C-alpha positions as CSV (number, residue, x, y, z in Angstrom):
1,M,21.6,-0.3,3.3
2,G,24.5,-2.5,2.2
3,K,26.1,-2.1,5.6
4,V,23.2,-3.4,7.7
5,P,22.5,-7.1,8.5
6,R,20.5,-8.9,5.8
7,V,19.7,-12.5,4.8
8,R,18.6,-13.3,1.3
9,L,15.0,-14.8,1.2
10,A,13.2,-13.1,-1.7
11,H,13.4,-13.7,-5.4
12,L,14.4,-10.2,-6.6
13,P,13.9,-8.1,-8.5
14,T,10.2,-8.6,-8.9
15,P,8.6,-7.8,-12.3
16,L,7.0,-4.4,-13.1
17,E,4.2,-5.0,-15.5
18,E,1.9,-2.7,-17.4
19,M,-1.9,-3.2,-16.9
20,S,-3.1,-2.0,-20.3
21,R,-6.1,-4.3,-20.4
22,L,-7.3,-3.1,-17.1
23,K,-6.8,0.5,-18.3
24,E,-8.8,-0.3,-21.4
25,A,-11.6,-2.0,-19.5
26,M,-12.0,0.8,-17.0
27,K,-11.6,3.5,-19.8
28,I,-9.2,5.5,-17.7
29,E,-6.4,7.8,-18.8
30,P,-3.4,7.5,-16.4
31,D,-0.9,4.7,-17.2
32,L,-1.2,1.8,-14.8
33,Y,1.6,-0.6,-13.7
34,I,1.8,-3.3,-11.1
35,K,4.9,-4.3,-9.1
36,R,4.6,-8.1,-8.6
37,D,5.7,-8.5,-5.0
38,D,3.3,-11.5,-4.9
39,N,6.2,-13.1,-6.8
40,T,8.9,-12.8,-4.1
41,G,8.9,-16.6,-3.5
42,L,8.9,-18.0,0.0
43,A,5.8,-20.1,0.5
44,T,3.7,-18.4,-2.3
45,G,5.3,-15.0,-2.0
46,G,4.3,-11.6,-0.7
47,N,5.7,-8.4,0.7
48,K,6.8,-9.9,4.0
49,A,9.8,-11.6,2.4
50,R,11.5,-8.3,1.9
51,K,10.9,-7.3,5.5
52,L,12.1,-10.6,6.9
53,E,15.4,-10.3,5.1
54,F,16.3,-7.5,7.5
55,S,14.4,-8.3,10.6
56,L,15.4,-12.0,10.8
57,A,19.0,-11.0,10.1
58,L,18.9,-9.2,13.5
59,A,17.4,-12.3,15.1
60,L,20.3,-14.4,13.8
61,R,22.8,-11.9,14.9
62,Q,21.4,-12.0,18.4
63,G,21.8,-15.8,18.4
64,A,18.1,-16.6,18.3
65,D,16.9,-20.1,17.6
66,V,13.1,-19.5,17.8
67,V,11.1,-16.7,16.3
68,I,7.8,-15.7,17.8
69,T,5.3,-13.5,15.9
70,T,1.6,-12.8,15.7
71,G,-1.2,-12.0,13.3
72,G,-4.8,-13.0,12.5
73,I,-5.9,-16.5,11.7
74,Q,-5.2,-15.8,8.0
75,S,-2.0,-13.8,8.5
76,N,0.3,-13.6,5.5
77,H,3.1,-12.4,7.8
78,A,2.7,-15.5,10.0
79,R,2.8,-17.8,7.0
80,M,5.9,-16.2,5.5
81,T,7.7,-15.9,8.9
82,A,7.1,-19.7,9.4
83,A,8.6,-20.3,5.9
84,A,11.6,-18.0,6.5
85,A,12.3,-19.6,9.9
86,R,12.5,-23.0,8.3
87,K,14.8,-21.7,5.5
88,L,17.1,-20.3,8.2
89,G,17.0,-23.3,10.5
90,L,14.9,-21.6,13.2
91,E,11.8,-22.8,15.0
92,C,8.7,-20.7,14.8
93,V,5.8,-20.1,17.2
94,L,2.7,-18.2,16.0
95,V,0.4,-16.5,18.4
96,L,-2.7,-16.0,16.3
97,R,-5.7,-13.8,17.1
98,G,-9.0,-15.7,17.1
99,E,-10.6,-19.1,18.0
100,E,-9.0,-22.2,16.6
101,P,-11.2,-23.2,13.5
102,S,-12.5,-26.6,13.0
103,C,-11.0,-26.7,9.5
104,K,-7.6,-25.3,8.5
105,Q,-7.6,-23.5,5.2
106,G,-5.6,-20.9,3.4
107,N,-2.6,-19.4,5.3
108,L,-3.4,-21.4,8.4
109,L,-3.1,-24.7,6.5
110,L,0.3,-23.6,5.2
111,D,1.4,-22.6,8.8
112,S,0.7,-26.1,9.9
113,L,2.4,-27.6,6.8
114,L,5.5,-25.5,7.6
115,G,5.6,-27.0,11.1
116,A,4.9,-23.8,13.1
117,R,3.6,-24.2,16.6
118,I,0.4,-22.3,16.9
119,R,-1.3,-20.7,19.9
120,Y,-4.6,-19.1,19.6
121,V,-5.7,-16.0,21.6
122,A,-9.4,-15.5,21.4
123,A,-9.2,-11.8,22.5
124,E,-8.7,-9.2,19.8
125,D,-7.0,-7.0,22.4
126,A,-3.4,-6.2,21.4
127,D,-2.2,-6.2,25.0
128,A,-3.5,-9.8,25.4
129,V,-1.6,-10.9,22.3
130,E,1.6,-9.1,23.5
131,Q,1.3,-10.8,26.9
132,E,0.9,-14.2,25.3
133,M,4.0,-13.7,23.2
134,E,6.0,-12.7,26.2
135,R,4.7,-15.7,28.1
136,V,5.8,-18.0,25.2
137,A,9.2,-16.3,25.2
138,M,9.6,-16.9,28.9
139,E,8.6,-20.6,28.5
140,L,11.1,-21.1,25.7
141,S,13.9,-19.3,27.6
142,A,13.2,-21.5,30.6
143,A,13.7,-24.5,28.3
144,G,17.1,-23.3,27.2
145,K,15.9,-21.7,23.9
146,K,16.8,-18.2,22.6
147,P,13.5,-16.6,21.4
148,Y,13.2,-13.5,19.3
149,I,9.8,-11.7,19.2
150,L,8.8,-10.1,15.9
151,P,5.9,-7.6,16.0
152,V,2.8,-8.0,14.0
153,G,3.3,-7.6,10.3
154,G,7.1,-7.5,10.8
155,S,6.7,-3.8,10.9
156,T,9.9,-2.7,12.6
157,P,12.5,-0.1,11.6
158,A,14.7,-2.9,10.3
159,G,11.9,-4.5,8.4
160,A,10.9,-1.2,6.8
161,L,14.3,-1.3,5.0
162,G,13.0,-4.1,2.9
163,Y,10.7,-1.6,1.2
164,A,13.2,1.3,1.1
165,N,15.2,-1.2,-1.0
166,A,12.1,-2.1,-3.0
167,F,11.5,1.6,-3.8
168,L,15.0,1.9,-5.2
169,E,14.5,-1.3,-7.2
170,L,11.2,0.1,-8.6
171,L,12.7,3.5,-9.4
172,G,15.5,1.8,-11.4
173,Q,12.9,-0.2,-13.4
174,T,10.8,2.9,-14.2
175,V,14.0,4.7,-15.4
176,E,14.9,1.8,-17.7
177,M,11.3,1.7,-19.0
178,G,11.2,5.5,-19.6
179,L,8.4,6.1,-17.1
180,N,7.8,9.2,-15.1
181,L,6.5,7.6,-11.9
182,T,4.0,9.9,-10.0
183,H,2.0,7.6,-7.7
184,L,2.4,4.4,-5.7
185,F,-0.6,2.7,-4.3
186,L,-0.6,-0.2,-1.7
187,A,-2.6,-1.8,1.0
188,C,-1.8,-0.4,4.4
189,G,-2.1,-2.8,7.4
190,S,0.7,-2.6,10.0
191,G,2.5,0.3,8.2
192,G,6.0,-1.1,7.6
193,T,5.7,-1.4,3.9
194,Q,4.6,2.1,3.4
195,A,7.2,3.4,5.9
196,G,10.0,1.9,3.8
197,L,8.6,3.3,0.6
198,V,8.1,6.8,2.1
199,L,11.7,6.8,3.5
200,A,13.3,6.0,0.2
201,S,11.0,8.2,-1.8
202,R,11.9,11.2,0.3
203,L,15.6,10.6,-0.3
204,A,15.5,9.6,-3.9
205,A,12.3,10.8,-5.6
206,P,10.3,13.2,-3.4
207,Q,7.9,13.9,-6.3
208,V,6.4,10.4,-6.0
209,K,3.2,10.2,-3.9
210,V,3.0,7.1,-1.8
211,V,-0.7,6.4,-1.1
212,G,-1.6,3.8,1.5
213,I,-5.1,2.3,1.4
214,S,-5.9,1.3,5.0
215,V,-7.5,-2.1,5.4
216,S,-8.1,-1.9,9.2
217,R,-7.1,1.2,11.1
218,S,-8.0,4.9,10.9
219,A,-6.0,7.1,8.6
220,Q,-4.7,9.2,11.6
221,E,-3.6,6.1,13.5
222,M,-1.8,4.8,10.4
223,K,-0.1,8.1,9.7
224,E,1.3,8.3,13.2
225,R,2.5,4.7,13.1
226,I,4.1,5.1,9.7
227,A,5.8,8.4,10.6
228,E,7.3,6.7,13.7
229,L,8.6,3.8,11.6
230,V,10.1,6.2,9.0
231,G,12.1,7.9,11.7
232,G,13.2,4.7,13.3
233,A,14.3,3.2,10.0
234,A,16.2,6.5,9.2
235,R,18.0,6.3,12.5
236,Y,18.9,2.7,11.9
237,L,20.7,3.9,8.8
238,D,22.3,6.8,10.7
239,L,20.3,9.3,8.6
240,E,18.7,12.5,9.8
241,L,15.2,12.3,8.4
242,E,11.9,12.8,10.2
243,V,8.4,13.1,8.6
244,S,5.3,14.3,10.4
245,P,2.1,12.3,10.3
246,E,0.5,15.1,8.2
247,E,3.0,14.3,5.4
248,I,1.9,10.7,5.1
249,L,-0.9,9.8,2.6
250,V,-3.4,7.2,3.9
251,D,-7.0,6.8,2.8
252,D,-9.2,4.8,5.2
253,G,-12.3,5.1,3.0
254,Y,-12.2,1.5,1.7
255,I,-12.1,-0.6,4.9
256,G,-15.8,-1.5,4.7
257,E,-17.2,-3.4,7.7
258,G,-13.8,-4.2,9.1
259,Y,-10.5,-6.0,8.8
260,G,-10.7,-9.3,6.8
261,I,-14.3,-8.7,5.7
262,P,-14.5,-8.4,1.9
263,T,-16.2,-5.3,0.4
264,E,-18.3,-5.3,-2.8
265,E,-15.8,-3.0,-4.5
266,G,-12.9,-5.2,-3.4
267,L,-14.6,-8.3,-4.7
268,E,-15.2,-6.6,-8.0
269,A,-11.5,-5.7,-8.1
270,I,-10.6,-9.3,-7.7
271,R,-12.9,-10.3,-10.6
272,L,-11.7,-7.5,-12.7
273,L,-8.0,-8.1,-12.3
274,A,-8.4,-11.9,-12.8
275,R,-10.4,-11.4,-16.1
276,T,-8.4,-8.6,-17.6
277,E,-4.8,-9.2,-16.5
278,G,-4.8,-12.8,-15.2
279,I,-3.6,-11.5,-11.8
280,L,-5.0,-12.8,-8.5
281,L,-5.8,-10.4,-5.7
282,D,-6.7,-11.4,-2.1
283,P,-9.9,-10.5,-0.3
284,V,-8.2,-8.8,2.8
285,Y,-5.5,-6.5,1.5
286,T,-4.9,-6.1,-2.3
287,S,-8.5,-6.1,-3.4
288,K,-9.4,-3.2,-1.1
289,A,-6.2,-1.3,-2.2
290,M,-6.9,-1.9,-5.9
291,A,-10.5,-0.7,-5.3
292,G,-9.1,2.4,-3.7
293,M,-6.7,3.2,-6.5
294,L,-9.3,2.8,-9.2
295,D,-11.7,5.0,-7.2
296,W,-9.0,7.7,-6.9
297,I,-8.7,7.6,-10.7
298,K,-12.5,7.7,-11.2
299,K,-12.7,10.8,-9.0
300,G,-10.0,12.6,-11.0
301,K,-7.3,12.6,-8.4
302,L,-4.9,11.4,-11.0
303,K,-4.3,13.2,-14.4
304,R,-3.9,11.9,-17.9
305,D,-0.1,12.1,-17.8
306,D,0.3,10.5,-14.4
307,V,1.9,7.1,-14.0
308,A,0.6,4.9,-11.2
309,V,2.2,1.7,-9.8
310,F,0.2,-0.7,-7.7
311,I,2.3,-2.7,-5.2
312,H,0.9,-6.2,-5.2
313,T,1.7,-7.3,-1.6
314,G,0.5,-10.9,-2.1
315,G,-1.9,-12.8,0.2
316,V,-3.5,-15.1,-2.4
317,P,-3.8,-18.1,0.0
318,A,-6.6,-16.1,1.8
319,L,-8.7,-16.7,-1.4
320,F,-9.1,-20.3,-0.4
321,A,-10.2,-19.5,3.1
322,Q,-13.1,-17.5,1.7
323,S,-13.9,-19.8,-1.2
324,D,-17.7,-19.6,-0.8
325,T,-17.6,-15.9,-1.3
326,I,-15.1,-15.9,-4.2
327,A,-17.0,-18.7,-6.0
328,Q,-19.9,-16.3,-6.5
329,L,-17.7,-14.0,-8.7
């Protein structure tokens, strides 16, 4: 990975912390740790910083001066792409799914503060969003700009390398701390984060189970998407490695009513982490993933001598966009 294009955006390495008070409160046996990728810096932090180091390096190499990307109204990826663009001297256009709200809160407020130009696409249809991004790119090109389109979530083969690198970082930390890592848990949205972790784990520590807790799509769809990204990232590194969707671990049992809609279990996870460890989770991604990990443990899927690490992928600004719900905790 040292030979592929990369720009430095994240504050690394991020801490690996024990969650002993959570373990005590839940009366569970496996050891629990949390990888604080909410502390990567770059406009409040999150997992996207690692991906953007590799994906925006390609944009710069291609001579781009504007980056175009997409996501939901409260997209963490959109917020961090806007911040990274400013840091690298690029303009940023965000094509966001949904109606323009009357009041800008959470990530959307930060998008505006960072000076991103925002277009709203009311349709949830992915094709409509893709067409709008292409339309924006054509308009920019006609104006003499050099646009670069970055897919939703920054989930590209290059972006996945950010989490291949993160896995190696984490593995080094567990060795230094004398931990026998057995499980990784994370929120699974667009698949790029899990793809990078799977790629590196297969090469460096195949005994580690990387478990994605889906927040939106079916397990089968996510498995296929992640397997494709793993293969693409491996080819980007000139490695011969393919994984089948059946080899990917994704659990879609914690989505609830849909993407971005909090669940009771997720809200309880937010309350629990805040009041045992002083750690803030978000209502869209990490709360559902934490609820999933704790449920796996309750159901006996992890044993006493297992060591589980939760990847905190950030997203805290979304708390403020759902303040009425969070205030009830």
